[in-house]
Structure formats: structure tokens, C-alpha cells
C-alpha positions as YAML, in Angstrom:
chain: A
units: angstrom
residues:
- id: 1
  name: MET
  ca: [-0.08, -0.16, 0.02]
- id: 2
  name: THR
  ca: [1.43, 3.60, -0.89]
- id: 3
  name: HIS
  ca: [0.19, 6.90, 0.68]
- id: 4
  name: ASN
  ca: [-1.77, 7.44, -2.63]
- id: 5
  name: THR
  ca: [-4.11, 4.28, -1.98]
- id: 6
  name: PRO
  ca: [-7.44, 5.19, -1.42]
- id: 7
  name: LEU
  ca: [-9.06, 4.43, 2.13]
- id: 8
  name: SER
  ca: [-12.55, 3.72, 2.74]
- id: 9
  name: PRO
  ca: [-14.54, 6.94, 2.54]
- id: 10
  name: ARG
  ca: [-16.52, 6.27, 5.55]
- id: 11
  name: PRO
  ca: [-14.02, 7.65, 8.27]
- id: 12
  name: LEU
  ca: [-12.57, 10.54, 5.56]
- id: 13
  name: HIS
  ca: [-16.24, 11.61, 5.03]
- id: 14
  name: TYR
  ca: [-17.11, 11.37, 9.04]
- id: 15
  name: LEU
  ca: [-14.01, 13.35, 9.86]
- id: 16
  name: SER
  ca: [-13.79, 15.78, 7.21]
- id: 17
  name: GLY
  ca: [-17.41, 16.47, 6.17]
- id: 18
  name: GLY
  ca: [-17.84, 20.22, 7.08]
- id: 19
  name: GLY
  ca: [-16.06, 19.63, 10.54]
- id: 20
  name: ARG
  ca: [-12.93, 21.57, 11.44]
- id: 21
  name: LEU
  ca: [-11.75, 19.11, 13.79]
- id: 22
  name: ARG
  ca: [-9.25, 16.72, 11.91]
- id: 23
  name: VAL
  ca: [-8.37, 14.36, 14.93]
- id: 24
  name: THR
  ca: [-9.70, 11.06, 15.78]
- id: 25
  name: THR
  ca: [-8.44, 7.77, 17.40]
- id: 26
  name: THR
  ca: [-7.31, 4.55, 15.98]
- id: 27
  name: ALA
  ca: [-10.24, 2.61, 17.74]
- id: 28
  name: ARG
  ca: [-12.64, 4.95, 15.91]
- id: 29
  name: LEU
  ca: [-10.67, 4.50, 12.39]
- id: 30
  name: ARG
  ca: [-11.02, 0.70, 12.80]
- id: 31
  name: SER
  ca: [-14.57, 0.98, 13.56]
- id: 32
  name: GLN
  ca: [-14.94, 2.83, 10.20]
- id: 33
  name: GLY
  ca: [-12.91, 0.09, 8.25]
- id: 34
  name: VAL
  ca: [-9.44, 1.50, 8.43]
- id: 35
  name: SER
  ca: [-6.94, -1.24, 9.47]
- id: 36
  name: THR
  ca: [-4.14, -0.84, 11.84]
- id: 37
  name: ALA
  ca: [-1.88, -1.47, 8.91]
- id: 38
  name: GLU
  ca: [-3.36, 1.42, 7.05]
- id: 39
  name: THR
  ca: [-3.35, 3.75, 9.72]
- id: 40
  name: ASN
  ca: [0.26, 3.06, 10.38]
- id: 41
  name: GLU
  ca: [1.04, 3.61, 6.96]
- id: 42
  name: GLN
  ca: [-0.73, 7.15, 6.81]
- id: 43
  name: CYS
  ca: [1.27, 8.09, 9.86]
- id: 44
  name: ARG
  ca: [4.67, 7.26, 8.75]
- id: 45
  name: ALA
  ca: [7.24, 10.02, 8.66]
- id: 46
  name: GLY
  ca: [6.27, 12.59, 5.86]
- id: 47
  name: GLY
  ca: [2.68, 10.78, 5.49]
- id: 48
  name: PRO
  ca: [-0.53, 12.76, 5.42]
- id: 49
  name: TRP
  ca: [-1.34, 11.68, 9.03]
- id: 50
  name: GLN
  ca: [0.36, 12.11, 12.29]
- id: 51
  name: GLN
  ca: [0.06, 9.95, 15.62]
- id: 52
  name: LEU
  ca: [0.14, 12.74, 18.34]
- id: 53
  name: LEU
  ca: [-0.58, 10.37, 21.04]
- id: 54
  name: PRO
  ca: [-0.92, 6.54, 21.49]
- id: 55
  name: GLY
  ca: [-4.15, 5.62, 19.80]
- id: 56
  name: VAL
  ca: [-4.80, 9.40, 18.66]
- id: 57
  name: VAL
  ca: [-4.45, 10.23, 15.00]
- id: 58
  name: LEU
  ca: [-4.22, 13.81, 13.53]
- id: 59
  name: LEU
  ca: [-5.64, 13.65, 10.04]
- id: 60
  name: HIS
  ca: [-3.60, 16.23, 8.42]
- id: 61
  name: PRO
  ca: [0.35, 16.82, 8.09]
- id: 62
  name: GLY
  ca: [0.80, 20.19, 9.24]
- id: 63
  name: PRO
  ca: [0.72, 21.32, 13.26]
- id: 64
  name: PRO
  ca: [-2.10, 20.71, 15.28]
- id: 65
  name: THR
  ca: [-4.43, 23.80, 16.26]
- id: 66
  name: SER
  ca: [-5.07, 24.56, 20.00]
- id: 67
  name: GLU
  ca: [-8.29, 22.84, 19.73]
- id: 68
  name: GLU
  ca: [-7.09, 19.99, 18.03]
- id: 69
  name: ARG
  ca: [-4.56, 19.41, 20.76]
- id: 70
  name: LEU
  ca: [-7.15, 19.78, 23.65]
- id: 71
  name: HIS
  ca: [-9.20, 17.26, 21.91]
- id: 72
  name: THR
  ca: [-6.17, 15.08, 21.19]
- id: 73
  name: VAL
  ca: [-5.20, 15.00, 25.14]
- id: 74
  name: LEU
  ca: [-8.96, 14.37, 25.85]
- id: 75
  name: MET
  ca: [-9.29, 11.63, 23.43]
- id: 76
  name: TYR
  ca: [-6.21, 9.95, 24.86]
- id: 77
  name: ALA
  ca: [-7.42, 10.19, 28.29]
- id: 78
  name: ALA
  ca: [-11.11, 9.49, 27.98]
- id: 79
  name: ARG
  ca: [-12.72, 5.94, 27.76]
- id: 80
  name: GLU
  ca: [-16.21, 4.77, 27.29]
- id: 81
  name: ARG
  ca: [-16.90, 2.45, 29.99]
- id: 82
  name: GLY
  ca: [-17.31, -1.21, 28.74]
- id: 83
  name: THR
  ca: [-15.88, -0.66, 25.36]
- id: 84
  name: GLY
  ca: [-12.40, 0.80, 25.93]
- id: 85
  name: VAL
  ca: [-13.05, 3.16, 22.88]
- id: 86
  name: PRO
  ca: [-12.66, 6.88, 23.30]
- id: 87
  name: ALA
  ca: [-15.74, 9.03, 22.90]
- id: 88
  name: GLN
  ca: [-16.03, 11.21, 20.16]
- id: 89
  name: PRO
  ca: [-17.36, 14.79, 19.99]
- id: 90
  name: GLY
  ca: [-20.78, 14.51, 17.70]
- id: 91
  name: GLY
  ca: [-21.20, 10.92, 18.47]
- id: 92
  name: SER
  ca: [-24.17, 8.79, 18.00]
- id: 93
  name: ARG
  ca: [-25.33, 9.18, 21.71]
- id: 94
  name: PRO
  ca: [-26.48, 12.81, 22.03]
- id: 95
  name: HIS
  ca: [-26.95, 12.39, 25.78]
- id: 96
  name: ALA
  ca: [-23.52, 10.98, 26.60]
- id: 97
  name: PRO
  ca: [-20.89, 12.92, 27.71]
- id: 98
  name: ALA
  ca: [-18.16, 13.54, 24.91]
- id: 99
  name: TYR
  ca: [-15.17, 12.80, 26.90]
- id: 100
  name: PRO
  ca: [-16.06, 10.50, 30.25]
- id: 101
  name: GLU
  ca: [-13.54, 10.62, 32.90]
- id: 102
  name: ALA
  ca: [-11.45, 13.28, 31.68]
- id: 103
  name: LEU
  ca: [-11.30, 17.16, 31.91]
- id: 104
  name: ILE
  ca: [-8.86, 19.98, 31.02]
- id: 105
  name: THR
  ca: [-7.23, 21.16, 34.07]
- id: 106
  name: GLY
  ca: [-4.21, 23.44, 35.16]
- id: 107
  name: LEU
  ca: [-2.80, 26.30, 33.06]
- id: 108
  name: ALA
  ca: [-4.81, 25.39, 29.92]
- id: 109
  name: ALA
  ca: [-8.18, 25.25, 31.74]
- id: 110
  name: LEU
  ca: [-7.41, 28.49, 33.32]
- id: 111
  name: THR
  ca: [-6.62, 29.94, 30.02]
- id: 112
  name: LEU
  ca: [-9.83, 28.52, 28.60]
- id: 113
  name: HIS
  ca: [-11.73, 30.10, 31.88]
- id: 114
  name: GLY
  ca: [-10.48, 33.66, 30.38]
- id: 115
  name: PHE
  ca: [-7.38, 34.17, 32.68]
- id: 116
  name: SER
  ca: [-4.93, 36.87, 31.40]
- id: 117
  name: SER
  ca: [-2.05, 35.85, 33.48]
- id: 118
  name: THR
  ca: [-1.73, 32.19, 31.89]
- id: 119
  name: PRO
  ca: [0.16, 31.43, 28.57]
- id: 120
  name: PRO
  ca: [-1.93, 31.43, 25.48]
- id: 121
  name: LEU
  ca: [-2.38, 27.78, 24.57]
- id: 122
  name: PRO
  ca: [-0.31, 27.36, 21.72]
- id: 123
  name: SER
  ca: [2.68, 28.19, 24.12]
- id: 124
  name: LEU
  ca: [1.91, 25.47, 26.53]
- id: 125
  name: ASP
  ca: [4.19, 22.16, 26.00]
- id: 126
  name: THR
  ca: [1.95, 20.10, 27.86]
- id: 127
  name: ILE
  ca: [-1.67, 20.05, 28.80]
- id: 128
  name: ASP
  ca: [-2.98, 18.70, 31.94]
- id: 129
  name: VAL
  ca: [-5.81, 16.36, 31.72]
- id: 130
  name: LEU
  ca: [-7.73, 15.32, 34.92]
- id: 131
  name: VAL
  ca: [-8.47, 11.67, 35.35]
- id: 132
  name: PRO
  ca: [-9.86, 9.40, 38.07]
- id: 133
  name: ARG
  ca: [-7.10, 8.01, 40.44]
- id: 134
  name: LEU
  ca: [-7.51, 4.34, 39.43]
- id: 135
  name: ARG
  ca: [-7.22, 4.89, 35.64]
- id: 136
  name: ARG
  ca: [-4.01, 3.15, 34.14]
- id: 137
  name: LEU
  ca: [-2.75, 6.09, 32.03]
- id: 138
  name: ARG
  ca: [0.60, 7.53, 31.78]
- id: 139
  name: SER
  ca: [1.79, 11.22, 30.98]
- id: 140
  name: THR
  ca: [3.12, 11.14, 27.36]
- id: 141
  name: GLY
  ca: [3.91, 13.73, 24.54]
- id: 142
  name: CYS
  ca: [1.47, 16.81, 25.15]
- id: 143
  name: ALA
  ca: [-0.58, 15.08, 27.93]
- id: 144
  name: ARG
  ca: [0.31, 15.26, 31.63]
- id: 145
  name: ILE
  ca: [-2.09, 13.02, 33.73]
- id: 146
  name: VAL
  ca: [-3.40, 14.47, 36.85]
- id: 147
  name: ARG
  ca: [-5.11, 12.00, 39.18]
- id: 148
  name: THR
  ca: [-7.96, 12.72, 41.53]
- id: 149
  name: PRO
  ca: [-10.05, 10.45, 43.83]
- id: 150
  name: ALA
  ca: [-13.27, 12.16, 42.90]
- id: 151
  name: MET
  ca: [-14.00, 14.19, 39.52]
- id: 152
  name: PRO
  ca: [-15.52, 17.22, 39.93]
- id: 153
  name: ASP
  ca: [-18.43, 18.30, 37.81]
- id: 154
  name: PRO
  ca: [-17.29, 19.49, 34.33]
- id: 155
  name: GLU
  ca: [-17.58, 22.91, 32.92]
- id: 156
  name: GLN
  ca: [-18.10, 23.51, 29.16]
- id: 157
  name: VAL
  ca: [-15.87, 26.13, 27.64]
- id: 158
  name: THR
  ca: [-15.86, 26.33, 23.72]
- id: 159
  name: GLY
  ca: [-17.23, 22.65, 23.66]
- id: 160
  name: VAL
  ca: [-14.48, 21.27, 25.74]
- id: 161
  name: PRO
  ca: [-15.02, 19.73, 29.25]
- id: 162
  name: VAL
  ca: [-12.88, 21.82, 31.71]
- id: 163
  name: ALA
  ca: [-12.20, 21.64, 35.58]
- id: 164
  name: PRO
  ca: [-13.68, 24.40, 37.77]
- id: 165
  name: VAL
  ca: [-11.35, 27.38, 38.31]
- id: 166
  name: ALA
  ca: [-10.75, 26.25, 41.83]
- id: 167
  name: ARG
  ca: [-9.57, 23.01, 41.05]
- id: 168
  name: ALA
  ca: [-7.91, 23.88, 37.74]
- id: 169
  name: LEU
  ca: [-5.67, 26.56, 39.89]
- id: 170
  name: ALA
  ca: [-4.65, 24.05, 42.25]
- id: 171
  name: ASP
  ca: [-3.47, 21.82, 39.84]
- id: 172
  name: ALA
  ca: [-1.50, 24.57, 38.12]
- id: 173
  name: VAL
  ca: [-0.15, 25.82, 41.25]
- id: 174
  name: ALA
  ca: [1.06, 22.18, 41.98]
- id: 175
  name: GLU
  ca: [3.58, 22.40, 39.21]
- id: 176
  name: LEU
  ca: [4.74, 26.05, 39.68]
- id: 177
  name: ALA
  ca: [7.69, 26.93, 42.13]
- id: 178
  name: ASP
  ca: [7.92, 30.74, 41.24]
- id: 179
  name: ALA
  ca: [6.25, 32.74, 44.04]
- id: 180
  name: GLY
  ca: [5.27, 35.75, 41.79]
- id: 181
  name: THR
  ca: [3.30, 33.54, 39.16]
- id: 182
  name: VAL
  ca: [1.26, 31.53, 42.13]
- id: 183
  name: ARG
  ca: [0.49, 35.02, 43.47]
- id: 184
  name: ARG
  ca: [-0.77, 36.50, 40.09]
- id: 185
  name: LEU
  ca: [-2.66, 33.57, 39.45]
- id: 186
  name: LEU
  ca: [-4.45, 33.29, 42.84]
- id: 187
  name: THR
  ca: [-5.08, 37.09, 42.70]
- id: 188
  name: GLU
  ca: [-6.53, 36.92, 39.29]
- id: 189
  name: ALA
  ca: [-9.09, 34.07, 40.38]
- id: 190
  name: VAL
  ca: [-10.62, 36.35, 43.20]
- id: 191
  name: ARG
  ca: [-10.19, 39.86, 41.56]
- id: 192
  name: GLY
  ca: [-11.40, 38.50, 38.14]
- id: 193
  name: GLY
  ca: [-14.60, 37.02, 40.12]
- id: 194
  name: HIS
  ca: [-14.02, 33.67, 39.14]
- id: 195
  name: CYS
  ca: [-14.19, 32.09, 42.41]
- id: 196
  name: ASP
  ca: [-14.10, 33.14, 46.18]
- id: 197
  name: PRO
  ca: [-10.97, 33.00, 48.31]
- id: 198
  name: ALA
  ca: [-12.52, 30.28, 50.37]
- id: 199
  name: ALA
  ca: [-12.97, 27.86, 47.25]
- id: 200
  name: VAL
  ca: [-9.50, 28.43, 46.39]
- id: 201
  name: VAL
  ca: [-7.87, 27.82, 49.62]
- id: 202
  name: ARG
  ca: [-10.07, 24.57, 50.12]
- id: 203
  name: GLU
  ca: [-8.79, 23.19, 46.76]
- id: 204
  name: LEU
  ca: [-5.09, 23.99, 47.81]
- id: 205
  name: ASN
  ca: [-5.45, 22.41, 50.98]
- id: 206
  name: GLN
  ca: [-7.09, 19.18, 49.57]
- id: 207
  name: ALA
  ca: [-4.02, 19.09, 46.98]
- id: 208
  name: ARG
  ca: [-1.79, 19.50, 50.09]
- id: 209
  name: LEU
  ca: [-0.23, 22.34, 48.73]
- id: 210
  name: LEU
  ca: [-0.40, 24.64, 52.06]
- id: 211
  name: SER
  ca: [2.82, 23.31, 53.23]
- id: 212
  name: ARG
  ca: [5.01, 25.16, 50.47]
- id: 213
  name: PRO
  ca: [6.04, 28.68, 51.72]
- id: 214
  name: HIS
  ca: [5.52, 30.45, 48.63]
- id: 215
  name: VAL
  ca: [1.98, 29.03, 48.31]
- id: 216
  name: VAL
  ca: [1.29, 29.90, 52.06]
- id: 217
  name: ASP
  ca: [2.33, 33.69, 51.41]
- id: 218
  name: ALA
  ca: [0.34, 33.82, 48.15]
- id: 219
  name: VAL
  ca: [-2.65, 32.65, 50.30]
- id: 220
  name: ASP
  ca: [-2.05, 34.87, 53.00]
- id: 221
  name: SER
  ca: [-2.15, 37.99, 50.65]
- id: 222
  name: LEU
  ca: [-5.30, 36.68, 48.94]
- id: 223
  name: LEU
  ca: [-6.99, 36.26, 51.99]
- id: 224
  name: ALA
  ca: [-6.01, 39.57, 53.25]
- id: 225
  name: GLU
  ca: [-7.30, 41.05, 50.10]
- id: 226
  name: GLY
  ca: [-10.38, 39.27, 50.14]
- id: 227
  name: ARG
  ca: [-11.23, 40.20, 53.63]
- id: 228
  name: ALA
  ca: [-10.54, 44.08, 52.91]
- id: 229
  name: ARG
  ca: [-12.85, 43.84, 49.65]
- id: 230
  name: ALA
  ca: [-15.59, 42.03, 51.83]
- id: 231
  name: GLU
  ca: [-15.34, 44.63, 54.53]
- id: 232
  name: ASP
  ca: [-15.72, 47.45, 51.81]
- id: 233
  name: ARG
  ca: [-18.68, 45.63, 50.50]
- id: 234
  name: LEU
  ca: [-20.28, 45.83, 54.12]
- id: 235
  name: TYR
  ca: [-19.48, 49.24, 54.62]
- id: 236
  name: ARG
  ca: [-21.04, 50.45, 51.29]
- id: 237
  name: MET
  ca: [-24.10, 48.21, 51.94]
- id: 238
  name: ILE
  ca: [-24.80, 49.69, 55.20]
- id: 239
  name: ARG
  ca: [-24.52, 53.27, 53.91]
- id: 240
  name: GLU
  ca: [-26.53, 52.47, 50.46]
- id: 241
  name: TYR
  ca: [-29.31, 51.02, 52.39]
- id: 242
  name: ASP
  ca: [-29.50, 53.77, 55.04]
- id: 243
  name: LEU
  ca: [-29.07, 51.15, 57.89]
- id: 244
  name: PRO
  ca: [-27.84, 52.82, 61.15]
- id: 245
  name: GLU
  ca: [-24.10, 53.32, 61.70]
- id: 246
  name: PRO
  ca: [-22.48, 50.48, 63.80]
- id: 247
  name: VAL
  ca: [-19.39, 50.62, 65.68]
- id: 248
  name: TRP
  ca: [-16.71, 49.07, 63.49]
- id: 249
  name: ASN
  ca: [-14.33, 46.31, 64.22]
- id: 250
  name: VAL
  ca: [-14.52, 45.85, 67.89]
- id: 251
  name: ASP
  ca: [-13.86, 43.04, 70.51]
- id: 252
  name: LEU
  ca: [-16.45, 42.17, 73.04]
- id: 253
  name: ARG
  ca: [-15.52, 41.31, 76.81]
- id: 254
  name: LEU
  ca: [-17.73, 40.66, 79.89]
- id: 255
  name: PRO
  ca: [-16.92, 43.31, 82.30]
- id: 256
  name: GLY
  ca: [-14.24, 41.78, 84.40]
- id: 257
  name: GLY
  ca: [-14.63, 38.41, 82.53]
- id: 258
  name: PRO
  ca: [-13.54, 36.76, 79.65]
- id: 259
  name: TYR
  ca: [-13.19, 37.83, 76.04]
- id: 260
  name: LEU
  ca: [-16.23, 36.84, 74.01]
- id: 261
  name: GLY
  ca: [-14.97, 37.35, 70.34]
- id: 262
  name: GLY
  ca: [-14.17, 40.01, 67.61]
- id: 263
  name: LEU
  ca: [-16.89, 41.33, 65.36]
- id: 264
  name: ASP
  ca: [-16.85, 43.40, 62.22]
- id: 265
  name: ALA
  ca: [-19.93, 45.71, 63.06]
- id: 266
  name: TYR
  ca: [-21.87, 45.78, 66.25]
- id: 267
  name: TRP
  ca: [-24.95, 48.13, 67.25]
- id: 268
  name: PRO
  ca: [-24.80, 48.33, 71.27]
- id: 269
  name: ASP
  ca: [-28.35, 49.82, 71.47]
- id: 270
  name: GLN
  ca: [-29.83, 46.88, 69.50]
- id: 271
  name: ALA
  ca: [-27.33, 44.06, 70.70]
- id: 272
  name: VAL
  ca: [-26.99, 43.19, 67.05]
- id: 273
  name: ALA
  ca: [-23.54, 42.11, 65.62]
- id: 274
  name: VAL
  ca: [-22.29, 41.40, 62.12]
- id: 275
  name: GLU
  ca: [-19.51, 38.72, 61.62]
- id: 276
  name: LEU
  ca: [-17.96, 38.22, 58.11]
- id: 277
  name: ASP
  ca: [-17.64, 34.55, 57.36]
- id: 278
  name: THR
  ca: [-14.30, 34.66, 55.62]
- id: 279
  name: ARG
  ca: [-13.23, 31.22, 56.90]
- id: 280
  name: ALA
  ca: [-9.77, 29.88, 55.36]
- id: 281
  name: PRO
  ca: [-10.32, 26.24, 55.50]
- id: 282
  name: ARG
  ca: [-6.80, 25.12, 56.18]
- id: 283
  name: GLN
  ca: [-7.96, 22.92, 58.62]
- id: 284
  name: ASP
  ca: [-11.11, 20.77, 58.74]
- id: 285
  name: ASP
  ca: [-14.27, 22.91, 57.76]
- id: 286
  name: ASP
  ca: [-16.25, 21.11, 60.54]
- id: 287
  name: ALA
  ca: [-13.62, 22.20, 63.28]
- id: 288
  name: LEU
  ca: [-14.08, 25.84, 61.81]
- id: 289
  name: TRP
  ca: [-17.64, 25.89, 61.75]
- id: 290
  name: SER
  ca: [-17.94, 24.39, 65.30]
- id: 291
  name: GLU
  ca: [-15.51, 27.30, 66.55]
- id: 292
  name: TYR
  ca: [-17.83, 29.80, 64.80]
- id: 293
  name: ALA
  ca: [-20.98, 28.36, 66.30]
- id: 294
  name: ARG
  ca: [-19.76, 28.06, 69.69]
- id: 295
  name: LYS
  ca: [-18.97, 31.99, 69.54]
- id: 296
  name: ARG
  ca: [-22.24, 32.52, 68.04]
- id: 297
  name: GLU
  ca: [-23.99, 30.49, 70.86]
- id: 298
  name: HIS
  ca: [-22.13, 32.25, 73.40]
- id: 299
  name: LEU
  ca: [-23.14, 35.57, 72.30]
- id: 300
  name: GLU
  ca: [-26.93, 34.74, 71.78]
- id: 301
  name: ARG
  ca: [-27.14, 33.26, 75.20]
- id: 302
  name: LEU
  ca: [-26.18, 36.83, 76.32]
- id: 303
  name: GLY
  ca: [-29.08, 38.21, 74.38]
- id: 304
  name: ILE
  ca: [-26.77, 39.50, 71.40]
- id: 305
  name: THR
  ca: [-28.20, 38.58, 67.90]
- id: 306
  name: VAL
  ca: [-25.11, 37.66, 65.53]
- id: 307
  name: VAL
  ca: [-25.62, 37.78, 61.83]
- id: 308
  name: HIS
  ca: [-23.15, 35.72, 59.60]
- id: 309
  name: ILE
  ca: [-22.62, 37.28, 56.12]
- id: 310
  name: THR
  ca: [-20.50, 35.71, 53.56]
- id: 311
  name: PRO
  ca: [-18.22, 37.82, 51.01]
- id: 312
  name: ARG
  ca: [-20.27, 36.18, 48.04]
- id: 313
  name: LYS
  ca: [-23.69, 37.14, 49.50]
- id: 314
  name: LEU
  ca: [-22.42, 40.56, 49.77]
- id: 315
  name: ARG
  ca: [-21.29, 40.63, 46.34]
- id: 316
  name: ASP
  ca: [-24.45, 38.95, 44.85]
- id: 317
  name: SER
  ca: [-27.35, 40.08, 47.02]
- id: 318
  name: PRO
  ca: [-26.54, 43.04, 49.06]
- id: 319
  name: GLU
  ca: [-30.13, 44.21, 49.21]
- id: 320
  name: GLN
  ca: [-31.27, 40.83, 50.58]
- id: 321
  name: GLN
  ca: [-28.36, 41.08, 53.36]
- id: 322
  name: ALA
  ca: [-29.27, 44.70, 54.11]
- id: 323
  name: THR
  ca: [-33.06, 43.39, 54.80]
- id: 324
  name: VAL
  ca: [-31.87, 40.60, 57.21]
- id: 325
  name: LEU
  ca: [-29.86, 43.02, 58.90]
- id: 326
  name: ARG
  ca: [-32.54, 45.63, 59.00]
- id: 327
  name: THR
  ca: [-35.15, 42.91, 60.49]
- id: 328
  name: ALA
  ca: [-32.65, 41.86, 63.19]
- id: 329
  name: LEU
  ca: [-32.31, 45.50, 64.32]
- id: 330
  name: MET
  ca: [-35.99, 46.08, 64.15]
- id: 331
  name: ALA
  ca: [-36.68, 42.84, 66.25]
- id: 332
  name: SER
  ca: [-34.43, 44.12, 69.15]
- id: 333
  name: ALA
  ca: [-37.37, 46.07, 70.70]
- id: 334
  name: ASP
  ca: [-39.18, 42.97, 71.07]
- id: 335
  name: ARG
  ca: [-36.31, 40.96, 73.09]
- id: 336
  name: GLU
  ca: [-35.13, 40.97, 76.47]
- id: 337
  name: PRO
  ca: [-32.33, 43.32, 77.09]
- id: 338
  name: ALA
  ca: [-29.03, 41.84, 76.39]
- id: 339
  name: ALA
  ca: [-26.35, 41.52, 79.11]
- id: 340
  name: TYR
  ca: [-24.21, 44.32, 79.61]
- id: 341
  name: VAL
  ca: [-20.81, 43.79, 77.71]
- id: 342
  name: ALA
  ca: [-17.70, 46.17, 77.33]
- id: 343
  name: VAL
  ca: [-17.03, 47.02, 73.68]
- id: 344
  name: LEU
  ca: [-13.38, 47.64, 73.04]
- id: 345
  name: PRO
  ca: [-11.70, 48.79, 69.63]
- id: 346
  name: ARG
  ca: [-9.97, 45.79, 67.95]
...
């Protein structure tokens, strides 16, 4: 057989009939009547096809586009259960996921999510792909395998299944040693509105990256900035919705007694407090929430109403949060007077 020998028209029609994606798998070619020997002949040096990764073929001789590289990596990593055949975009089962058990993650995913601080796709030597931990795959060529015990829900970006930002960020940071790059990525994730600081820290914690000094430094800066932005939103919400002015950033203490805790805002006359829930889950979330709950229960036993507000709620529904606070302040007239506490600057 020579490279001019005509092949079965079925696979060529399927792959080139108006579609822009000229990449497929050897399993799919076999199902279309192209033998392994024919595929190998087409993929020889100087031939019209290229084998980019094991079992994945590019159906033209030039360099692959960024889109083709993404699909190549996904085809290499994805397997349909029970058949061992990689899934295909636009396959015969419209409700099946295009690439089961495979998601683009890391820097490539962040670029797809619209990050400006990540390299463009053509400049990435490798593309990270997330697969279940027990999948028997190895990193090769342009595909770097990243394993996880639990696959996150995919997000579709330009027709490609992509890991959520927080997870993709953790996978990217795991491969980065430069503190400046890590800081820029984490900052853009939050400033760009891609995700909350708590979600970022949670993923970094689960990936066991918070033992790395340059990651910890970046996270500390991120959390400080996230808290400052949340405090600014709280100030604006109280003033824009004409709520009474509280005392800001105070500590409460029983006279001559123990320290009760710090609060972001407090209305002494109404015994209503606001606490911004900016937990950084570096430890178990349940333990952190228990600490919040104990503090809240202690204050409420003293007759102080504590309103917890998250940065996300301040950002997405400030009017609703203002209504909650207004209701708590108005309800104070119907409650028993609170215990006397000392209010000190924090």
C-alpha cells in the first residue's frame, strides 16, 4: 500500500464533512474500516497523518491547532465504559458526555476560563488532563495526567470539558515554583470574580499545597485582600441602604470577665452584631464551623443577635443582606435586654 492508495470513504467523510476538527482515534478508525496497518502507513514519516499520542491520530500533516491539541489530549485520556473506545464529539449518543472521565485542568483550563495571566494555549508544551485516580494512564507527549479520587463536575468552555477554576488553579499551582506566578494566578482568580478565596484555599488544602512557603505567602495575601474587599462591601451596603451606623471592628468582653470574640460591626443599643464569614479552610471545615457556632451560641445566650454574612452574599445580594440586618435591628425592641458587655476597639 502507498500513501496514494484510496482508503474507505467512511472515516474521511465522517471526519472532514464540514467539520473543523481533524483528529480521531485508532479505535474509531478501525470501526470505520481502516485497519491498523493502513493507519500506520498513513502516519509514517512524511505521510498525510500523524500519531500525536498513543491511539490518537491527526488527519493532516501540519501542526495541530490549539483546539486539536485539546481534543487530542482528551481522546487519549477518555474511555467509554465497557468498550475501551474513546468517545467522540458529535457521536451517535447525544446524551452521553463527549469525554467521560477526562477534564482539561491546570494552566490550559485557566486560559480557557479567560485568565489573562496564563500562557496562551499554543505556548503550552503540555496540557494537563484530570482523570480518576485508578485509571491506568501515563503522561506522554503533550498530555500530562493528573489524578484525583473524585472527579469534579465539568464546565463546558468552547465545547471542551474543563475543571472548575478552583480545581484547575490547584493543579496549576502544584507544578509552579515561582512565587510571583502563583500570587498572580490566585489574585486573578479572586479579583476576576472566577471564584471566592475560600474555594481556592479549600482546593489548595485538599491538594496538600499549603505546606509550601511560596503558596502560603500567596494565600495569606489573597485572604487579606479578600477580607478587605468584603469589609468594603459591608461598609457600602450599610450606607447605601440607610442602616444605622454601627461601631466597626470591635472586641466584646464581659466586664471583668472573659473575652467573647471580635466582630466586624456591632450595634450596642440593639445588641446586633455582624461577622463576616471569611473562613480559610486550612483545617477541617467542621472544626472551623464549630468554632464559629460556639462563639455565636455564647453571644446569643447573652442576648446578642449575630448575623453571619459571606463575601459572596455581600457581592451577589446586598439588598437581601441589608433586609436581614434591618429585620434583626427592628426585632431588638421585642427581645429581652441583652447582658451588659464591654465594647473595645479591635
